[in-house]
N, C-alpha and C positions, 0 to 999 in steps of 0.2 A: 544744929548739930551735926548735920551731914557734912560741913566743911571740916569737921576733926578727920573724915577719913577720906574726903576727895580732894584731888589737889586740883582737878579742871574739870570742866563739863564741856564736851563738844556736841554743838547741834549740826544737824546733817545739812548739807547741800543736796537738793533733789533735781534730778535731771529725767525729762521725759524722753526715753528712747523710741518711742511710737510704739503703743500698745502695752508698755510696762514702764514702771519707774523705778530708778535707782536712787538710794539715800546714802549719800557718801559724808562719813563722818571723820573720815582719815584719808589725808592730810587736811589739814585746817590752818588758817593763819596764824593762830596762836599754839599749834603743836604738830609736829610732822611724822612723830615717830612714837611708838609706844614698845619698847624692846625692838626688836628687829621688824614689828609690823610697821608699813608705811603707806597703806591703803586699807580702808575697812568700808565695804559696799555691802547694803542689804538690797537685794535684788526682789522687787516685788513687796508683797504678794500680788500676784497677776493673774486674770483668767484672760485668754486671746481667743478671738472667734475661731469656729471650725476651719480648716484649711489654712490657716496663718500660724506663725511661729517666729522665734527669735532666730537672725542670721547676722551673726557677727562674724563679718568676712575676715580672710587672714590679714593677720598683722603681728608686728614683730615686738620683742622685748630682748631686753639685754640686763646682766647682772642683778637679776632678781629671781625670786621664786613666786610663783602665783599658786593659791590654795582655793579650790572651788569646794563648797558644800551647799548641798541642798536640804531644803526642810520639804518640799514638794515639786514635782514634775520631773522632767529629764532633760538633758543636754548632751549631745554628742560633740566630743572634743578629738579634733584633729591636729596634729603638729608636723611640723617638717622632719621629724624623726621617723615619721610613718605610722606613729600612733593613730589608732581609730578606737576611741573607748567611750562607751557610754557611762554618764555618772547619773546615779538615781540617790534618792534620801539616804542620808547616813553614811553614805561613801565619801572618801575623800580623793581628789586630784591633785597632786603635787606636780607642778611644771617647774624645773630649773631651768632658767633661760641661759646663765652662764655667759658664754661670748656672743651667744644670738640663737634666737629661736622664733617661729614663726607658727601661730597657731588659729583655728578659727573655732566657734561654738555656735552650735544651731541645734533647734529643735529637731528632735528626732522624726520622720516618717508617721511613725503610727500615733505619736502624741498630736502632730497637727492634724490628723483625721478626725479626731473628737473635740479639738479646741483645748490646745495645750493650757497647763498651770505653770506658773514658775514662782519659786519663792526659795531663797537662800542668801548665802553670804559668800562673797568672793573678796579675798585679801592677797595684797602683796607683802613679801618679807624681803627684806634687803639680805644680800650675801655679804659674808665677812669681807674684808679686804682681799684677803690672799685667795678666796674662791670667786672673786667676781667673774673672772674671765674662766671658770671651769669649762668642762664640755657640757651642752645642753642633754638635760635627762628629763624622764618622765616616769611616774610612779603613781599606781593606783592602788587603796585599799577599800576594799566592799565594807559594808555595814557591820559584817559578823567578823570582820579582822580586828576592828578596833575596840579596846576594852572599854567595858561599861562597869562603873562604880556605882553602887546605890548606899546613901548613909542620909539621916536624918529627914527622909521623906523626898530626897532628890535622887534622880537617876543621871548620871553623867556619861556622856560618850566622850572618850579623849581622843581628840583629833590629832594632836601632836605634844609633845612631851611628856611629863608626868603630874598626875595628881592622884591623891588620897592612897598613895601606894602602888598607883600602875602606871604603866609607860606604854604610850602609842607605838606602833612599829614605823610610824611616817617619819622619814629623814628629817632630821633638823640640822639645819647647816650653821645655826647660832643657837644659842640657849634659847629656848622658848616653851611657852605653856600656851595650849589653844584647846578649849572644851566646849562642849554644848551641853549646858545644865537643864535639865527638866524639873522645874519644881511642881510637887503636887502642893494640894491644899494644906496650909499648915506646916509645911516645910520650914527647916532651919539647918543651915549647913555652915562650916567655917570657909572664909575665904582666905586661902594659904598666904602668908606674908614672906614666901621664901623669894619669888621671883624679885629681881630688882624693879621692874615696872610692871604694871598690871592694869587692866582695864575693864570693866564690866558694860555690857551692851543687852538692855532688855528687847528682845526681838519680838515677843509676844506675851499678852497677859498682861500678869500683875505681879511685881516683885518690890520688896522693900530692903533696904540695907541699914542695919541696926535700926529698925522700926521706920525708917523714913523713907516713903515712897519713890520710887525710880521713874523717870519718865520714859515712854517708849522711845525708841530711835535716836536715843542719846548715847554718846560714848562717856562713861564714867572715868577717870583717870584717878586711880586710888593713890592716897600717900604711901611712899616706900617704909615699908618694914612695919605698917600697920595691918594688925588682924582685925578682921570685922565679920560680922554674921549676917548671911544673906538668906532672906525667908519670903514666903508668899503666903496669904491669906487665901486666896482663890485657886493659885496655880498658873504659871508663867514659864518661860523660856529666856534663858539669860546664856550670853556669851561671854566666855572668859577668856581675854588672850594677853599676852605681854611675853616678857622674858627679860634676859641681860640687855643693860642699856649699851648702846652702840657707842663706841670712843669717837668715831669719824663720822662726819654727817653727809648726807646724800643730797645729790642733786636730781631734780625730776623734771623731764620735760616730754610730754606727749606719753607715750609707753616705754619710755627708756628711763632707766634708773643707774646712776654710778656714783662712787666717790669721785669721779674726776669729770669736770666739766667737758674736757676735750674729748673725752670718751663717748659722750651723747652726741658731740658735734658730729664724730666719725659716724654714729650710728644712722644719724640724719643723712649723711652723704650716701651712705651705703644703702639704706632702703630708697632715696630717690633714684640711684643707680641700679636697682635691681640685684643687689650683691647678696641679699642674705637667702638663704635655702627657700625652697618652696615647699608647700603642703602637696604631698603627692595626689591626693585624690580630691584635692579643692584648691586647684591652682588655676581655675579660669578668671578669678577676681580678687579684689584686694582691696585694702582701705587706703587710699591715698595720704602722704604725709600732709597735715594741716600745715598751714601759713602760721596760726595761732591756735593752740591747743584750747579747748573748750575745759579742758579738766585742769586741777590745780597744779601749776608749775612753778618751781622753785629753785634755788633761792633768785 
């Protein structure tokens, strides 16, 4: 029965980053995008020992936006624009790379002292062709700035786009919907069919679509134009993402995304040559460009 509503089911590739794991469902060999979303990672959940933390050293991006959203813990984001922003649960960090940006992500000192926890979702969104080389930008919206809608036993925080009559303040460079839906026991809510491409991801707990159980850490691509009911008997947390279908494909290599393969080759040369800008207060180290990325690269 679920096949009537589900076009594809993507299972995660799990990467151990030393102390915590990342579960990546997008991109996958059988599917590379859902609307503008071309990367979908669940970070953790993880508990690190006291005195330790995550340290993602400065690294570059081009022609995309990154969206970081936490369930638990905290991350200090720094970038080559001079941004120094702490992100906490319920808030959203939107970093638009455009023609090029460099950033780092590290556990704050106060979190390290007592043993940091980390749980959340990080996504990449493709930029429309005309905006790929836009100027780099950063945007942060705290948890109280994002609209919350309650209906049918669900409480949804809208991270980007519109849902159930409310719209997030977060910039959407392309048509997108992104929401964190907390389902209480007995919840039943509609999944709007308006977006061209949509996906559901059970991040925690239990949920059903049209009465059929969803497995955790799977990205369920919904059939276009099909309305369905999302529910839960005991409570769960579901992420909804998607938006307008992209008319042109994207090429991905390491942290670089573009509609043009030659632009990625230029980004490789620029990072090797030190031509990207530096992160002002985190410039002592960086991630070298790999000979072969461990992440999915395509085509």
